[in-house]
C-alpha positions in Angstrom: -51.7 -66.9 -59.2 -50.7 -66.1 -62.7 -53.5 -63.6 -62.9 -52.4 -62.0 -59.6 -48.9 -61.6 -60.7 -49.9 -59.9 -64.0 -52.0 -57.4 -62.0 -49.1 -56.6 -59.8 -46.8 -56.0 -62.7 -49.4 -53.7 -64.3 -49.6 -51.7 -61.1 -45.8 -51.5 -60.9 -45.6 -50.2 -64.4 -48.3 -47.5 -63.6 -46.4 -46.4 -60.5 -43.1 -46.2 -62.5 -44.9 -44.2 -65.2 -46.3 -41.8 -62.6 -42.9 -41.3 -61.0 -41.4 -40.7 -64.4 -44.1 -38.2 -65.2 -43.6 -36.4 -61.9 -39.8 -36.2 -62.6 -40.5 -34.9 -66.0 -42.9 -32.2 -64.6 -40.3 -31.2 -62.0 -37.6 -31.1 -64.7 -39.7 -28.8 -66.9 -40.6 -26.5 -64.0 -36.9 -26.3 -62.9 -35.9 -25.7 -66.5 -38.5 -22.9 -66.9 -37.4 -21.3 -63.7 -33.8 -21.4 -64.7 -34.5 -19.8 -68.1 -36.5 -17.1 -66.4 -33.7 -16.6 -63.8 -31.1 -16.4 -66.6 -33.2 -13.9 -68.6 -33.9 -11.8 -65.5 -30.3 -11.8 -64.3 -29.1 -11.0 -67.8 -31.5 -8.1 -68.0 -30.7 -7.0 -64.5 -27.0 -7.1 -65.3 -27.5 -4.9 -68.4 -29.6 -2.5 -66.3 -27.1 -2.6 -63.4 -24.2 -1.8 -65.7 -25.9 1.4 -66.7 -27.0 2.2 -63.1 -24.8 4.4 -60.8 -25.3 1.9 -57.9 -24.3 -1.2 -59.9 -21.7 -3.7 -59.0 -19.8 -2.6 -62.1 -19.7 0.9 -60.7 -18.7 -0.3 -57.3 -15.8 -2.1 -58.9 -14.8 1.1 -60.7 -15.1 2.9 -57.4 -12.8 0.5 -55.7 -10.3 1.0 -58.5 -10.6 4.8 -58.1 -10.0 4.5 -54.4 -6.8 2.5 -55.0 -5.7 5.1 -57.5 -6.3 7.8 -55.0 -4.5 5.9 -52.3 -1.3 5.9 -54.3 -1.5 9.2 -56.0 -3.4 12.2 -54.6 -3.6 10.9 -51.0 -0.4 8.8 -50.8 -1.7 7.1 -47.7 1.5 5.2 -47.1 3.8 8.3 -47.0 5.8 8.9 -43.8 3.9 10.9 -41.2 6.9 12.8 -40.0 9.5 14.9 -41.8 12.9 13.4 -42.1 14.7 16.8 -41.9 15.2 18.0 -38.3 15.5 21.5 -39.6 12.2 21.3 -41.4 10.5 19.9 -38.3 11.9 22.8 -36.2 10.0 25.2 -38.4 6.7 23.7 -37.4 4.5 25.0 -34.7 4.5 22.8 -31.6 8.2 22.1 -31.7 9.9 22.2 -28.3 11.9 25.3 -27.5 10.1 27.1 -30.3 11.3 30.6 -29.2 14.9 29.6 -29.7 14.3 27.7 -33.0 12.3 30.4 -34.7 13.6 33.5 -36.4 12.6 36.1 -39.0 9.2 37.7 -38.9 7.9 35.3 -36.2 10.6 36.1 -33.7 8.4 38.7 -32.1 5.3 36.5 -32.3 6.6 33.3 -30.7 5.4 33.0 -27.2 3.3 36.2 -27.6 0.0 34.4 -28.3 0.5 32.6 -31.6 2.1 29.5 -30.0 1.3 28.6 -26.4 2.5 25.8 -24.2 -0.1 23.8 -22.2 1.2 24.4 -18.7 0.3 26.3 -15.6 2.3 29.3 -16.6 0.3 30.0 -19.7 -3.2 29.5 -18.1 -5.1 32.7 -18.5 -3.3 33.5 -21.8 -5.6 31.4 -24.0 -8.6 33.7 -23.9 -6.3 36.7 -24.5 -4.7 35.0 -27.5 -8.1 34.5 -29.1 -9.0 38.2 -28.5 -5.7 39.5 -29.9 -5.0 37.1 -32.7 -8.1 35.0 -33.2 -6.1 31.7 -32.9 -3.2 30.0 -31.2 -1.3 26.7 -31.7 -0.2 24.4 -28.9 2.5 21.8 -28.2 1.4 18.2 -29.0 -1.8 16.9 -27.4 -1.3 13.4 -28.9 1.9 11.4 -28.9 3.4 10.4 -32.3 2.2 6.8 -31.8 -1.3 8.0 -30.8 -1.5 10.3 -33.8 -0.3 7.5 -36.2 -2.9 5.1 -34.9 -5.7 7.7 -35.1 -4.6 8.7 -38.6 -4.6 5.1 -39.8 -8.1 4.6 -38.3 -9.5 7.8 -39.9 -8.1 6.9 -43.4 -9.5 3.4 -43.0 -13.0 4.9 -42.3 -12.7 7.4 -45.1 -11.6 4.7 -47.6 -14.8 2.8 -46.7 -17.0 5.7 -47.8 -18.7 6.2 -51.2 -17.3 9.7 -51.5 -13.7 8.5 -51.5 -14.5 6.2 -54.4 -15.9 9.0 -56.6 -13.9 11.0 -59.1 -14.9 14.3 -57.5 -13.2 13.5 -54.2 -15.6 15.7 -52.2 -17.4 15.1 -49.0 -19.2 17.8 -47.0 -20.2 21.4 -47.3 -16.7 22.8 -48.1 -15.6 25.7 -50.2 -13.5 24.6 -53.2 -14.5 21.0 -52.4 -12.0 19.0 -54.5 -10.0 16.2 -52.9 -11.5 17.5 -49.6 -13.3 15.1 -47.3 -15.2 16.3 -44.2 -16.2 12.9 -42.6 -18.5 13.1 -39.6 -17.3 10.6 -36.9 -18.8 8.2 -34.5 -17.2 7.6 -31.1 -15.3 4.5 -32.1 -12.8 3.2 -29.6 -9.9 4.9 -31.4 -11.7 8.2 -31.8 -12.9 8.2 -28.2 -9.4 7.3 -26.8 -7.9 10.2 -28.8 -10.6 12.7 -27.9 -10.3 11.9 -24.2 -6.5 12.4 -24.4 -6.9 15.7 -26.3 -9.5 17.1 -24.0 -7.5 16.2 -20.9 -4.7 18.4 -22.3 -6.9 21.2 -23.7 -9.5 21.4 -21.0 -7.8 24.2 -19.0 -7.5 26.3 -22.1 -11.1 25.7 -23.1 -12.3 26.5 -19.6 -10.2 29.7 -19.8 -11.9 30.6 -23.1 -15.5 29.8 -22.2 -15.3 30.6 -18.5 -16.6 27.2 -17.3 -16.9 23.6 -18.4 -20.5 23.8 -19.7 -19.4 24.3 -23.4 -21.2 22.0 -25.8 -19.5 19.7 -28.4 -21.3 20.6 -31.7 -18.8 19.3 -34.2 -16.8 16.1 -34.5 -15.2 15.1 -37.8 -12.1 14.1 -39.7 -11.0 16.7 -42.2 -8.8 15.2 -44.9 -7.4 17.0 -47.9 -5.2 15.3 -50.6 -2.9 16.5 -53.4 -4.8 18.5 -56.0 -7.0 20.3 -53.4 -7.0 24.0 -54.3 -6.6 27.0 -52.0 -9.9 28.1 -50.5 -11.4 31.5 -50.5 -11.0 33.7 -47.4 -13.9 33.1 -45.0 -15.1 32.9 -41.4 -17.1 29.9 -40.1 -19.9 31.5 -38.0 -21.0 34.3 -35.8 -22.8 34.4 -32.5 -26.2 36.1 -32.8 -26.6 36.9 -29.1 -24.0 38.7 -27.0 -21.5 36.3 -25.4 -22.2 33.4 -27.7 -19.1 31.9 -29.3 -17.9 29.0 -31.3 -14.3 27.7 -31.0 -12.8 25.0 -33.3 -9.8 22.8 -32.9 -7.7 21.1 -35.6 -5.3 18.3 -34.3 -2.7 17.4 -36.9 -2.2 13.7 -37.3 1.0 14.1 -39.2 3.7 16.7 -39.6 2.0 19.4 -41.7 4.3 21.7 -43.7 3.2 24.3 -46.2 3.0 21.9 -49.2 0.3 19.8 -47.4 -2.0 22.9 -47.5 -2.5 23.7 -43.8 -5.0 26.4 -42.8 -3.9 30.0 -43.2 -5.1 32.3 -40.4 -5.3 36.0 -40.5 -4.8 38.2 -37.5 -7.5 40.1 -35.8 -7.0 43.9 -36.1 -5.8 45.9 -34.4 -3.3 43.7 -32.6 -0.1 44.8 -30.9 2.3 43.1 -33.3 1.1 43.9 -36.9 -1.9 46.2 -36.7 -2.9 45.1 -40.1 -5.6 42.8 -41.5 -7.3 42.1 -44.8 -9.5 45.2 -44.6 -6.6 47.4 -43.7 -5.0 46.2 -46.9 -8.1 47.3 -48.9 -8.1 50.7 -47.2 -4.3 51.0 -48.0 -4.9 50.2 -51.6 -7.7 52.8 -51.9 -5.5 55.4 -50.2 -2.7 54.8 -52.6 -5.1 55.0 -55.6 -6.5 58.3 -54.3 -3.0 59.7 -53.8 -1.8 58.6 -57.3 -4.9 60.1 -58.9 -4.0 59.4 -62.5 -4.6 56.5 -64.8 -1.0 56.2 -65.8 0.3 56.2 -62.2 -2.3 53.6 -61.1 -1.3 51.3 -64.0 2.3 51.8 -63.1 1.7 50.7 -59.5 -0.2 47.6 -60.5 -3.6 48.9 -59.5 -4.9 49.3 -63.1 -7.2 46.2 -63.2 -8.6 47.1 -59.8 -9.5 50.8 -60.0 -9.6 51.7 -63.8 -12.9 51.2 -65.5 -13.9 52.6 -68.9 -10.8 54.8 -69.0 -11.4 56.5 -65.7 -10.5 55.9 -62.1 -13.2 54.1 -60.2 -12.5 53.8 -56.5 -15.5 52.4 -54.5 -16.9 54.6 -51.8 -18.4 51.8 -49.8 -16.6 50.0 -47.0 -17.2 46.6 -48.5 -14.5 44.7 -50.4 -14.9 44.3 -54.1 -14.1 41.1 -56.0 -11.4 42.9 -57.9 -9.7 44.1 -54.6 -9.9 40.6 -53.2 -8.3 39.1 -56.3 -5.6 41.7 -56.2 -5.0 41.2 -52.5 -4.7 37.4 -53.0 -2.3 37.8 -55.9 0.1 39.7 -53.7 -0.1 37.6 -50.5 2.9 35.3 -50.1 3.8 32.6 -47.7 7.3 32.3 -46.2 8.0 28.6 -45.5 11.0 29.5 -43.3 8.9 30.9 -40.6 5.3 30.1 -41.8 4.1 33.7 -42.0 1.5 35.1 -44.4 2.4 38.5 -45.7 1.0 41.1 -48.1 3.6 42.5 -50.5 2.3 45.8 -52.0 3.6 46.2 -55.6 4.0 49.9 -55.2 6.6 49.4 -52.4 9.0 46.6 -53.0 10.8 47.0 -49.7 7.7 46.7 -47.5 5.7 43.7 -46.5 2.9 43.4 -44.0 2.8 40.2 -41.9 -1.0 39.6 -41.7 -1.2 36.0 -40.6 0.3 32.6 -40.0 0.2 29.3 -41.9 -0.9 26.6 -39.4 2.0 24.4 -40.2 2.1 22.2 -37.1 4.0 19.3 -35.7 2.3 15.9 -35.5 -0.1 15.8 -32.6 -0.2 19.6 -32.1 -3.5 21.6 -31.9 -4.6 24.7 -33.7 -7.4 26.5 -31.8 -9.3 29.3 -33.5 -12.4 31.5 -33.0 -15.1 30.9 -35.6 -15.0 34.6 -36.4 -11.3 34.5 -37.4 -10.7 34.9 -41.2 -9.0 31.8 -42.5 -8.7 29.5 -45.6 -7.5 26.1 -46.4 -4.2 26.1 -48.3 -3.3 24.4 -51.6 -2.3 20.8 -51.1 0.3 19.6 -53.6 1.8 16.6 -51.8 -0.6 14.0 -50.1 -3.0 13.3 -47.4 -3.4 15.9 -44.6 -5.5 14.3 -41.9 -6.9 16.3 -39.0 -9.2 15.5 -36.2 -11.6 18.4 -36.0 -14.0 19.4 -33.3 -15.8 22.5 -32.1 -17.3 23.7 -28.8 -19.9 26.4 -28.4 -20.9 28.2 -25.3 -23.9 26.7 -23.5 -27.2 27.2 -25.4 -25.4 29.5 -27.8 -27.1 30.8 -30.9 -24.5 30.4 -33.7 -25.5 31.5 -37.1 -23.9 30.4 -40.4 -21.9 27.4 -39.4 -22.2 24.0 -41.2 -21.7 21.7 -38.2 -20.3 18.3 -39.2 -21.4 15.9 -36.5 -23.6 12.8 -36.3 -27.2 13.5 -35.3 -26.9 11.1 -32.4 -24.7 13.7 -30.6 -26.8 16.7 -31.4 -30.1 18.4 -30.5 -31.6 20.4 -33.3 -34.5 22.7 -32.3 -36.7 25.0 -34.3 -37.0 28.4 -32.5 -38.7 31.7 -33.2 -36.6 34.7 -33.8 -37.0 38.1 -32.1 -36.8 41.3 -34.1 -33.3 41.9 -32.7 -32.2 38.5 -33.7 -33.5 38.9 -37.2 -31.7 42.2 -37.6 -28.5 40.7 -36.3 -28.7 37.8 -38.8 -29.4 40.2 -41.7 -26.3 42.2 -40.7 -24.3 39.0 -40.7 -25.6 38.1 -44.2 -27.5 35.1 -42.9 -31.0 33.9 -43.9 -33.9 32.5 -41.9 -37.3 30.9 -42.6 -40.8 32.3 -42.1 -44.1 30.6 -41.5 -47.7 31.8 -40.6 -47.8 30.1 -37.2 -44.2 30.7 -35.9 -43.2 33.8 -37.8 -39.5 34.0 -38.5 -37.6 30.9 -37.3 -34.3 29.0 -37.7 -32.8 25.7 -36.6 -30.5 25.9 -33.6 -27.9 23.2 -32.9 -27.1 22.1 -29.3 -24.6 19.5 -28.3 -25.5 16.6 -26.1 -21.9 16.2 -24.9 -20.4 18.9 -22.8 -16.9 19.7 -21.8 -17.5 18.5 -18.3 -18.7 15.1 -19.6 -15.1 14.1 -20.7 -13.8 11.5 -20.5 -16.5 9.8 -22.6 -17.1 6.2 -23.5 -17.1 4.6 -27.0 -20.4 3.7 -28.6 -19.0 1.9 -31.7 -16.4 -0.7 -32.5 -13.5 0.3 -34.8 -14.4 -2.5 -37.2 -18.0 -1.3 -37.7 -18.5 0.4 -41.1 -22.3 0.3 -41.5 -22.7 3.9 -40.3 -20.2 5.6 -42.6 -22.6 6.3 -45.5 -25.7 6.7 -43.3 -26.9 9.8 -41.4 -24.3 11.8 -43.2 -25.8 15.1 -42.0 -23.2 17.8 -42.2 -25.3 21.0 -42.5 -28.7 22.4 -41.5 -30.5 21.6 -44.8 -32.9 19.3 -42.9 -35.4 22.1 -42.4 -38.1 19.9 -43.9 -38.0 17.9 -40.7 -39.2 21.0 -38.9 -41.6 22.3 -41.5 -44.8 22.1 -39.4 -46.7 24.4 -41.6 -45.9 22.5 -44.8 -44.7 25.6 -46.5 -41.8 23.8 -48.3 -44.0 20.9 -49.4 -44.3 20.4 -53.1 -47.6 21.0 -54.8 -49.8 17.8 -54.8 -47.7 16.1 -52.1 -49.6 14.2 -49.5 -49.2 14.8 -45.8 
């Protein structure tokens, strides 16, 4: 018995020793793993802090976004002007003909601003032909516009672009504090689009001739304080006869001149002004020819434009020189009392030429313009100007030069061969195209999956979903690599 009890005690001591050894081994392993994890995390933290995608950078981005909220964009500012007089100056105000005066008295109701009723059906296509654009009465109520605006800003503030110092998103001229955010059909966006199209559909059918037009652009265009004035430009041209692209801006707040609304220049000739940008250039050249002396040209303010190396240098070509455009821009003024854009020639202080309109619109109103109309974004000095922006093109249109901002899920992008006529047309429009041995000259064409007749549409995304915002941000046609079947753009040494 004594002997047995001694053996049992020995075996117990062995088991205890083994368990202690096992615990020691586990402790050593855990300690080693902890040390490695600490070292790895420390190194990663140092690496991350120098990496653009680090949590430190993300924190800085959130702070930059908060700064932008309260300064450049002022997202909590009122969406409607307090002054009734100031609101009456905006396009889309009721009884606009009686409220307006000055240079726009002859324009109101004559194509620049149209009411969406039965009496004006048939006038929309004419307005685009004569002027290149028109504004409408509200297509969204103030409550609907406020809700849509808050939703758009919430989406934008979730994007990486909003958190960067540059404040730029999209293929935009003078892209500073400008955000062109392609949209998904969230519940709020869908509800607003359905309401807008229900109001604008008669006008769009009048313009396109049917309800087969394709939606090829759907975005929110936001500019904030500090956004400079853009250069004068057009959006796109139709390569084949009858092809056209029409864009719509819906203002989600009252948009006076200091928020930098779009400036639109009349087509020429038109029955009201018979004057456009190129008429201004021809007038400047005619005055320079008539003066015909270096002293007189300097005295009339044209010295920097047409004097070179001590002699008069007036271009013979029909194109506009950079000097002429700079001079023209320097003498274009905006009248905030009636929202006109006018050219004031320095050689004739009593004369001004009304050449366009500032799209200063009431909250919920729409600005509709043809893609060939000359326009430019104005200088924003006050806060966030938020617009819902969409474009329709005629069915199977061949539109060259536009940077469509729309999610790929709503588009069809096809690679097509170009005929000799189409190549020549594109060259005349200043547009480029690709070439390959198998297909010859080619270009990517964009078609819309959603047509005008498909409205009302249904939402495909919840308002709270943010995963898509920084994904699939395709806002131009630089994805030519996807269609490079001949491998011409492949880098040397790259594998198929």
